[in-house]
GURODO-646708 format. One record per atom (N, C-alpha, C): residue number from 1; y, z, x. Coordinates in steps of 0.001 Angstrom, whole numbers, plus 500000, padded with zeros to 6 digits. Example, Ala and Ser with C-alpha at 12.3 -4.5 7.8 and 13.67 -1.06 7.14 Angstrom:
NODE   seq    north       up     east
NODE     1   494310   507800   513190
NODE     1   495500   507800   512300
NODE     1   496700   507800   513200
NODE     2   497750   507080   512850
NODE     2   498940   507140   513670
NODE     2   500030   507870   512900
This chain:
NODE   seq    north       up     east
NODE     1   821429   438703   073855
NODE     1   820099   438120   073701
NODE     1   820117   437058   072618
NODE     2   819518   435903   072902
NODE     2   819444   434820   071940
NODE     2   818026   434700   071377
NODE     3   817931   434011   070247
NODE     3   816614   433746   069642
NODE     3   816289   432267   069809
NODE     4   815178   431991   070490
NODE     4   814729   430634   070756
NODE     4   813447   430350   069985
NODE     5   813316   429113   069511
NODE     5   812079   428658   068891
NODE     5   811566   427479   069702
NODE     6   810362   427601   070233
NODE     6   809753   426533   071031
NODE     6   808614   425927   070237
NODE     7   808740   424645   069903
NODE     7   807719   423937   069132
NODE     7   806969   423008   070079
NODE     8   805693   423295   070276
NODE     8   804880   422508   071204
NODE     8   804680   423250   072503
NODE     9   803440   423606   072808
NODE     9   803173   424489   073939
NODE     9   802287   423832   074995
NODE    10   802659   422621   075382
NODE    10   802051   422009   076560
NODE    10   802657   422650   077795
NODE    11   802512   422005   078948
NODE    11   803048   422579   080184
NODE    11   804557   422797   080108
NODE    12   805260   421811   079564
NODE    12   806716   421891   079483
NODE    12   807153   423013   078544
NODE    13   806640   422994   077319
NODE    13   807053   423986   076329
NODE    13   806661   425400   076698
NODE    14   805445   425580   077205
NODE    14   805005   426934   077543
NODE    14   805784   427490   078737
NODE    15   806125   426629   079704
NODE    15   806904   427093   080863
NODE    15   808297   427548   080440
NODE    16   808926   426787   079556
NODE    16   810256   427166   079070
NODE    16   810185   428462   078269
NODE    17   809179   428570   077405
NODE    17   809040   429778   076586
NODE    17   808899   431018   077461
NODE    18   808047   430927   078472
NODE    18   807830   432076   079357
NODE    18   809091   432423   080143
NODE    19   809791   431405   080622
NODE    19   811002   431652   081408
NODE    19   812082   432313   080563
NODE    20   812263   431838   079340
NODE    20   813284   432413   078468
NODE    20   812958   433859   078119
NODE    21   811691   434125   077857
NODE    21   811281   435491   077550
NODE    21   811496   436403   078766
NODE    22   811219   435856   079953
NODE    22   811423   436630   081175
NODE    22   812870   436977   081427
NODE    23   813783   436188   080836
NODE    23   815211   436462   080967
NODE    23   815719   437414   079891
NODE    24   814802   437933   079063
NODE    24   815179   438939   078079
NODE    24   815526   438418   076700
NODE    25   815227   437142   076423
NODE    25   815531   436566   075119
NODE    25   814350   436717   074157
NODE    26   814647   436621   072881
NODE    26   813600   436590   071865
NODE    26   813068   435166   071781
NODE    27   811760   435015   071915
NODE    27   811156   433683   071935
NODE    27   810025   433606   070917
NODE    28   810151   432645   069998
NODE    28   809098   432353   069036
NODE    28   808431   431050   069468
NODE    29   807138   431085   069750
NODE    29   806415   429923   070248
NODE    29   805441   429422   069181
NODE    30   805445   428105   068948
NODE    30   804683   427525   067840
NODE    30   803864   426334   068330
NODE    31   802602   426274   067896
NODE    31   801750   425127   068199
NODE    31   800577   425156   067209
NODE    32   800092   423993   066781
NODE    32   798945   423985   065867
NODE    32   797620   424290   066563
NODE    33   797601   424329   067892
NODE    33   796364   424546   068640
NODE    33   796218   426023   069011
NODE    34   795188   426690   068498
NODE    34   795006   428121   068802
NODE    34   794916   428423   070297
NODE    35   794271   427552   071085
NODE    35   794137   427839   072517
NODE    35   795482   427805   073223
NODE    36   796357   426879   072809
NODE    36   797696   426809   073407
NODE    36   798506   428050   073066
NODE    37   798372   428518   071839
NODE    37   799090   429722   071403
NODE    37   798574   430948   072154
NODE    38   797262   431024   072317
NODE    38   796675   432167   073023
NODE    38   797182   432257   074460
NODE    39   797421   431126   075097
NODE    39   797844   431129   076498
NODE    39   799225   431748   076692
NODE    40   800079   431659   075673
NODE    40   801445   432188   075847
NODE    40   801698   433474   075079
NODE    41   800701   433929   074335
NODE    41   800914   435072   073431
NODE    41   801459   436305   074150
NODE    42   801017   436515   075394
NODE    42   801419   437725   076115
NODE    42   802787   437608   076770
NODE    43   803366   436404   076793
NODE    43   804624   436224   077525
NODE    43   805748   435707   076632
NODE    44   805627   435887   075327
NODE    44   806692   435554   074383
NODE    44   806792   436672   073357
NODE    45   807846   436643   072570
NODE    45   808021   437670   071540
NODE    45   807006   437508   070415
NODE    46   806834   436249   069976
NODE    46   805885   435970   068906
NODE    46   805296   434583   069104
NODE    47   803978   434482   069048
NODE    47   803288   433197   069164
NODE    47   802505   432966   067872
NODE    48   802658   431768   067309
NODE    48   802040   431501   066013
NODE    48   801341   430153   065997
NODE    49   800148   430127   065404
NODE    49   799459   428868   065131
NODE    49   800062   428321   063840
NODE    50   800846   427277   063957
NODE    50   801555   426752   062795
NODE    50   801950   425308   063034
NODE    51   802259   424623   061949
NODE    51   802709   423239   062016
NODE    51   804207   423226   062253
NODE    52   804614   422814   063454
NODE    52   806029   422811   063786
NODE    52   806843   421788   063028
NODE    53   806185   420909   062278
NODE    53   806900   419918   061472
NODE    53   807229   420449   060082
NODE    54   806591   421564   059735
NODE    54   806715   422086   058379
NODE    54   807808   423149   058297
NODE    55   808811   422890   057510
NODE    55   809962   423780   057418
NODE    55   809573   425170   056932
NODE    56   808702   425244   055931
NODE    56   808311   426546   055381
NODE    56   807536   427374   056401
NODE    57   806670   426701   057183
NODE    57   805922   427423   058217
NODE    57   806867   427996   059265
NODE    58   807838   427206   059664
NODE    58   808814   427681   060640
NODE    58   809652   428825   060082
NODE    59   810001   428716   058838
NODE    59   810810   429767   058204
NODE    59   810049   431087   058168
NODE    60   808740   431016   057873
NODE    60   807934   432242   057765
NODE    60   807836   432982   059088
NODE    61   807880   432262   060188
NODE    61   807719   432943   061480
NODE    61   809059   433289   062128
NODE    62   810149   433087   061407
NODE    62   811444   433570   061886
NODE    62   812351   432551   062538
NODE    63   812123   431252   062276
NODE    63   812943   430230   062925
NODE    63   814319   430066   062287
NODE    64   814478   430419   061034
NODE    64   815742   430159   060339
NODE    64   816905   430850   061037
NODE    65   817939   430056   061325
NODE    65   819144   430607   061936
NODE    65   819013   430942   063402
NODE    66   817950   430470   064059
NODE    66   817790   430752   065495
NODE    66   818925   430105   066282
NODE    67   819163   430619   067464
NODE    67   820234   430073   068303
NODE    67   819871   428706   068859
NODE    68   818628   428559   069309
NODE    68   818215   427315   069976
NODE    68   816784   426972   069583
NODE    69   816561   425688   069295
NODE    69   815215   425176   069086
NODE    69   814879   424184   070176
NODE    70   813644   424219   070668
NODE    70   813188   423313   071714
NODE    70   811937   422604   071211
NODE    71   811997   421286   071147
NODE    71   810881   420495   070641
NODE    71   810178   419826   071810
NODE    72   808889   420134   071976
NODE    72   808103   419581   073080
NODE    72   806708   419244   072561
NODE    73   806606   418138   071827
NODE    73   805364   417802   071135
NODE    73   804568   416700   071820
NODE    74   804695   416574   073116
NODE    74   803910   415593   073848
NODE    74   804291   414171   073502
NODE    75   803295   413317   073351
NODE    75   803534   411900   073097
NODE    75   803696   411559   071621
NODE    76   803625   412551   070760
NODE    76   803711   412313   069316
NODE    76   805181   412244   068892
NODE    77   805724   411031   068873
NODE    77   807140   410860   068555
NODE    77   807436   411263   067119
NODE    78   806539   410931   066209
NODE    78   806753   411294   064802
NODE    78   806834   412799   064645
NODE    79   805937   413518   065303
NODE    79   805967   414985   065236
NODE    79   807263   415526   065816
NODE    80   807728   414910   066889
NODE    80   808973   415334   067516
NODE    80   810153   415179   066561
NODE    81   810229   414040   065899
NODE    81   811316   413773   064958
NODE    81   811278   414758   063792
NODE    82   810093   414949   063218
NODE    82   809978   415829   062051
NODE    82   810243   417288   062409
NODE    83   809817   417708   063609
NODE    83   810083   419086   064041
NODE    83   811576   419315   064237
NODE    84   812250   418340   064840
NODE    84   813696   418459   065030
NODE    84   814426   418520   063693
NODE    85   813989   417696   062738
NODE    85   814591   417716   061402
NODE    85   814390   419067   060735
NODE    86   813186   419612   060858
NODE    86   812897   420903   060241
NODE    86   813772   422003   060827
NODE    87   813950   421987   062143
NODE    87   814793   422999   062785
NODE    87   816249   422870   062353
NODE    88   816729   421643   062254
NODE    88   818109   421442   061804
NODE    88   818288   421914   060367
NODE    89   817297   421642   059521
NODE    89   817364   422079   058122
NODE    89   817328   423599   057984
NODE    90   816803   424261   059012
NODE    90   816752   425726   058995
NODE    90   817965   426338   059709
NODE    91   818986   425526   059913
NODE    91   820254   426000   060471
NODE    91   820126   426530   061897
NODE    92   819198   425943   062651
NODE    92   819123   426273   064080
NODE    92   820324   425617   064752
NODE    93   821079   426399   065491
NODE    93   822370   425942   065991
NODE    93   822245   424746   066938
NODE    94   821411   424864   067967
NODE    94   821244   423800   068959
NODE    94   819768   423422   069041
NODE    95   819496   422120   069051
NODE    95   818121   421640   069154
NODE    95   818006   420721   070360
NODE    96   817077   421036   071249
NODE    96   816797   420236   072437
NODE    96   815421   419616   072283
NODE    97   815274   418364   072720
NODE    97   814006   417675   072522
NODE    97   813526   417007   073800
NODE    98   812263   417233   074149
NODE    98   811617   416510   075237
NODE    98   811253   415124   074709
NODE    99   811613   414090   075456
NODE    99   811344   412723   075012
NODE    99   810481   412007   076050
NODE   100   809867   410896   075616
NODE   100   808949   410184   076501
NODE   100   809443   408777   076837
NODE   101   810560   408386   076256
NODE   101   811102   407049   076533
NODE   101   812572   407015   076150
NODE   102   813253   405963   076572
NODE   102   814657   405797   076210
NODE   102   814809   405577   074705
NODE   103   813875   404831   074112
NODE   103   813937   404605   072659
NODE   103   813779   405919   071899
NODE   104   812855   406743   072363
NODE   104   812661   408067   071753
NODE   104   813946   408882   071871
NODE   105   814568   408825   073039
NODE   105   815815   409558   073243
NODE   105   816902   409069   072296
NODE   106   817011   407754   072113
NODE   106   818041   407211   071222
NODE   106   817852   407683   069789
NODE   107   816596   407702   069341
NODE   107   816319   408170   067977
NODE   107   816739   409625   067819
NODE   108   816368   410453   068783
NODE   108   816686   411880   068692
NODE   108   818195   412113   068764
NODE   109   818862   411346   069598
NODE   109   820314   411502   069720
NODE   109   821021   411099   068425
NODE   110   820513   410049   067763
NODE   110   821117   409638   066491
NODE   110   820878   410674   065398
NODE   111   819814   411445   065556
NODE   111   819558   412532   064606
NODE   111   820495   413711   064834
NODE   112   821195   413700   065980
NODE   112   822148   414767   066248
NODE   112   821606   415932   067048
NODE   113   820479   415726   067780
NODE   113   820010   416823   068616
NODE   113   821036   417079   069719
NODE   114   821063   418293   070191
NODE   114   822055   418689   071189
NODE   114   821867   417944   072502
NODE   115   820621   417814   072931
NODE   115   820345   417141   074198
NODE   115   818882   416730   074243
NODE   116   818602   415599   074902
NODE   116   817223   415184   075129
NODE   116   816864   415385   076592
NODE   117   815594   415650   076838
NODE   117   815091   415881   078187
NODE   117   813975   414875   078444
NODE   118   814107   414115   079515
NODE   118   813147   413071   079875
NODE   118   812554   413468   081234
NODE   119   811444   414232   081260
NODE   119   810947   414790   082521
NODE   119   810667   413758   083604
NODE   120   810088   412602   083228
NODE   120   809785   411598   084250
NODE   120   811066   411106   084925
NODE   121   812091   410815   084118
NODE   121   813368   410374   084683
NODE   121   813999   411486   085499
NODE   122   813945   412709   084965
NODE   122   814564   413832   085663
NODE   122   813899   414087   087012
NODE   123   812566   413894   087074
NODE   123   811866   414091   088341
NODE   123   812319   413064   089380
NODE   124   812515   411817   088932
NODE   124   812985   410780   089852
NODE   124   814386   411097   090357
NODE   125   815255   411535   089456
NODE   125   816609   411903   089858
NODE   125   816594   413108   090786
NODE   126   815673   414036   090505
NODE   126   815568   415222   091354
NODE   126   815177   414843   092771
NODE   127   814219   413918   092894
NODE   127   813798   413484   094215
NODE   127   814958   412808   094957
NODE   128   815687   411951   094252
NODE   128   816818   411273   094877
NODE   128   817859   412280   095358
NODE   129   818135   413267   094529
NODE   129   819115   414283   094907
NODE   129   818606   415142   096057
NODE   130   817293   415433   096015
NODE   130   816705   416238   097095
NODE   130   816847   415511   098432
NODE   131   816561   414228   098427
NODE   131   816649   413451   099652
NODE   131   818094   413300   100118
NODE   132   819027   413438   099164
NODE   132   820445   413345   099501
NODE   132   821007   414668   100006
NODE   133   820180   415714   099953
NODE   133   820593   416998   100501
NODE   133   821290   417915   099519
NODE   134   821207   417626   098212
NODE   134   821842   418517   097239
NODE   134   820963   419742   097018
NODE   135   821582   420896   096833
NODE   135   820819   422142   096743
NODE   135   820241   422386   095360
NODE   136   821015   422163   094297
NODE   136   820544   422450   092949
NODE   136   820540   421171   092132
NODE   137   819434   420904   091462
NODE   137   819253   419693   090674
NODE   137   819089   420104   089229
NODE   138   819935   419596   088341
NODE   138   819851   419997   086942
NODE   138   818537   419557   086338
NODE   139   817880   420461   085680
NODE   139   816604   420128   085045
NODE   139   816772   420104   083532
NODE   140   817130   421217   082935
NODE   140   817437   421221   081506
NODE   140   818312   422423   081196
NODE   141   819331   422193   080392
NODE   141   820243   423254   080000
NODE   141   819862   423731   078612
NODE   142   819695   425029   078443
NODE   142   819245   425584   077174
NODE   142   820285   426575   076659
NODE   143   821224   426072   075894
NODE   143   822250   426945   075357
NODE   143   823349   427198   076371
NODE   144   824375   427852   075920
NODE   144   825543   428082   076757
NODE   144   825222   428987   077934
NODE   145   825449   428459   079138
NODE   145   825349   429291   080332
NODE   145   823955   429561   080840
NODE   146   822913   428920   080276
NODE   146   821542   429176   080723
NODE   146   820853   427865   081030
NODE   147   820163   427789   082157
NODE   147   819499   426550   082561
NODE   147   818152   426820   083198
NODE   148   817302   425809   083141
NODE   148   816162   425713   084040
NODE   148   816502   424573   084982
NODE   149   816539   424847   086271
NODE   149   816966   423859   087251
NODE   149   815946   423739   088367
NODE   150   815981   422600   089033
NODE   150   815138   422387   090195
NODE   150   816010   422549   091438
NODE   151   815624   423507   092265
NODE   151   816433   423876   093424
NODE   151   815692   423552   094713
NODE   152   816352   422872   095611
NODE   152   815748   422571   096900
NODE   152   815491   423860   097675
NODE   153   814438   423848   098475
NODE   153   814190   424967   099390
NODE   153   815212   424867   100518
NODE   154   816117   425818   100556
NODE   154   817180   425798   101556
NODE   154   816583   425940   102962
NODE   155   817313   425445   103952
NODE   155   816815   425471   105328
NODE   155   816403   426874   105751
NODE   156   817208   427873   105383
NODE   156   816924   429241   105808
NODE   156   815767   429873   105033
NODE   157   815296   429198   103963
NODE   157   814154   429707   103195
NODE   157   812835   429118   103661
NODE   158   812868   428007   104379
NODE   158   811637   427346   104806
NODE   158   810818   428290   105696
NODE   159   809537   428419   105365
NODE   159   808652   429291   106132
NODE   159   808627   430725   105642
NODE   160   809483   431056   104674
NODE   160   809486   432401   104111
NODE   160   808757   432386   102758
NODE   161   808356   433563   102315
NODE   161   807643   433682   101044
NODE   161   808597   434105   099934
NODE   162   808175   433908   098709
NODE   162   808979   434364   097570
NODE   162   809134   435874   097589
NODE   163   808113   436569   098059
NODE   163   808211   438029   098145
NODE   163   809319   438430   099114
NODE   164   809397   437740   100230
NODE   164   810434   438044   101226
NODE   164   811828   437698   100705
NODE   165   811933   436591   100003
NODE   165   813249   436134   099551
NODE   165   813813   436996   098427
NODE   166   812940   437575   097588
NODE   166   813377   438461   096491
NODE   166   814492   437812   095655
NODE   167   814248   436591   095192
NODE   167   815283   435856   094468
NODE   167   815656   436523   093143
NODE   168   814683   437109   092469
NODE   168   815008   437808   091211
NODE   168   815933   438992   091473
NODE   169   815646   439754   092506
NODE   169   816444   440929   092830
NODE   169   817819   440535   093364
NODE   170   817864   439527   094239
NODE   170   819117   439164   094899
NODE   170   820048   438330   094021
NODE   171   819453   437473   093181
NODE   171   820273   436530   092420
NODE   171   820063   436573   090908
NODE   172   819128   437392   090425
NODE   172   818823   437482   088987
NODE   172   818348   436144   088421
NODE   173   817526   435439   089202
NODE   173   816927   434202   088726
NODE   173   815414   434322   088831
NODE   174   814696   433559   087992
NODE   174   813238   433611   087977
NODE   174   812658   432287   088458
NODE   175   811748   432344   089412
NODE   175   811035   431148   089860
NODE   175   809823   430971   088961
NODE   176   809748   429825   088270
NODE   176   808653   429618   087320
NODE   176   807619   428621   087838
NODE   177   807951   427853   088866
NODE   177   806993   426899   089416
NODE   177   807508   426354   090739
NODE   178   806590   425788   091521
NODE   178   806918   425059   092737
NODE   178   806541   423598   092541
NODE   179   807388   422695   093019
NODE   179   807138   421261   092907
NODE   179   807101   420676   094307
NODE   180   805924   420186   094717
NODE   180   805805   419527   096011
NODE   180   806169   418065   095834
NODE   181   807291   417660   096418
NODE   181   807805   416318   096199
NODE   181   806945   415250   096879
NODE   182   806152   415627   097885
NODE   182   805308   414651   098562
NODE   182   804080   414303   097736
NODE   183   803470   415305   097120
NODE   183   802252   415081   096336
NODE   183   802525   415014   094844
NODE   184   803758   415364   094432
NODE   184   804161   415449   093025
NODE   184   803335   416478   092263
NODE   185   802832   417491   092957
NODE   185   802064   418554   092318
NODE   185   802989   419716   091961
NODE   186   802785   420255   090758
NODE   186   803551   421411   090299
NODE   186   802612   422605   090203
NODE   187   802974   423689   090829
NODE   187   802170   424909   090818
NODE   187   802903   425987   090035
NODE   188   802290   426435   088933
NODE   188   802921   427488   088132
NODE   188   802299   428855   088392
NODE   189   801048   428882   088896
NODE   189   800414   430152   089267
NODE   189   800845   430459   090701
NODE   190   801955   431143   090832
NODE   190   802608   431293   092131
NODE   190   801980   432398   092983
NODE   191   801785   432098   094246
NODE   191   801361   433090   095224
NODE   191   802629   433622   095894
NODE   192   802986   434882   095655
NODE   192   804252   435398   096203
NODE   192   804280   435454   097728
NODE   193   803114   435330   098367
NODE   193   803071   435414   099823
NODE   193   802914   434046   100503
NODE   194   802837   432979   099706
NODE   194   802731   431639   100295
NODE   194   804056   431254   100934
NODE   195   803984   430565   102064
NODE   195   805186   430161   102787
NODE   195   805756   428883   102196
NODE   196   807048   428878   101940
NODE   196   807694   427712   101350
NODE   196   807809   426586   102367
NODE   197   807643   425353   101850
NODE   197   807686   424167   102707
NODE   197   808947   423355   102426
NODE   198   809343   422578   103406
NODE   198   810536   421744   103255
NODE   198   810369   420721   102144
NODE   199   809137   420299   101883
NODE   199   808884   419269   100874
NODE   199   808896   419817   099451
NODE   200   809052   421124   099307
NODE   200   808971   421738   097985
NODE   200   810352   421954   097370
NODE   201   810352   421986   096044
NODE   201   811518   422458   095300
NODE   201   811063   423597   094402
NODE   202   812017   424418   093994
NODE   202   811733   425554   093119
NODE   202   812245   425252   091720
NODE   203   811408   425443   090724
NODE   203   811883   425404   089341
NODE   203   812289   426814   088976
NODE   204   813578   426996   088725
NODE   204   814120   428333   088518
NODE   204   814869   428400   087191
NODE   205   814883   429575   086616
NODE   205   815564   429794   085342
NODE   205   816545   430940   085487
NODE   206   817684   430800   084828
NODE   206   818658   431879   084861
NODE   206   820018   431451   084363
NODE   207   820953   432368   084400
NODE   207   822315   432057   084020
NODE   207   822919   431102   085049
NODE   208   823729   430168   084585
NODE   208   824297   429158   085471
NODE   208   825042   429771   086653
NODE   209   825760   430849   086408
NODE   209   826553   431449   087485
NODE   209   825657   432014   088585
NODE   210   824494   432550   088200
NODE   210   823575   433103   089195
NODE   210   822871   431985   089962
NODE   211   822530   430903   089246
NODE   211   821915   429758   089919
NODE   211   822878   429143   090933
NODE   212   824132   429036   090541
NODE   212   825139   428482   091454
NODE   212   825307   429368   092690
NODE   213   825268   430682   092478
NODE   213   825404   431616   093598
NODE   213   824217   431494   094568
NODE   214   823018   431332   094022
NODE   214   821829   431161   094854
NODE   214   821906   429865   095641
NODE   215   822487   428842   095055
NODE   215   822598   427551   095741
NODE   215   823601   427602   096889
NODE   216   824605   428461   096760
NODE   216   825671   428522   097768
NODE   216   825310   429409   098948
NODE   217   824497   430461   098687
NODE   217   824298   431484   099700
NODE   217   822877   431440   100227
NODE   218   822680   432034   101379
NODE   218   821346   432156   101954
NODE   218   820692   433428   101450
């Protein structure tokens, strides 16, 4: 089990926090907005209303020496930079940052973050790969051997429900959202009995070996 610190609880940060916790990891979720913290409180180890840019605040809630830090502060580039610096100063081993532009990515990379994530670019690449017939599309890698990936709905899965497919039981992976590539809509409140469509992809979380196995087999 690893200890993750997620700074910023918008759609991206809260989805990652919930997925990591669902995989059995310790997850500390941080945001200055009480409503954002309340939304994830039940699906993480610890949720705190705190300033993710402040080193002392992060230290008090258990961030020091964590295995992985994830910075997802929306469009606030300054907050993103300061949060990443604070995590590095607290000896967090790997720091991943959501970025909003190539310039933002360059700044974070020069600071020495482990990896940057550019959702808009990744979505475009995912669509291209989906149209090319690839089964698994890399979304974001979080630490050694663990990823959140976008997986195409395989031909044999089309028309079946998540309940029928039993992906958690069969492959030890968690489906955290559906992405309809035609409408670009992402659904996180999943209906286990809804029938999967060819135009959809699955956002799934799990160990790389299990994700690869799910991509290879029906």
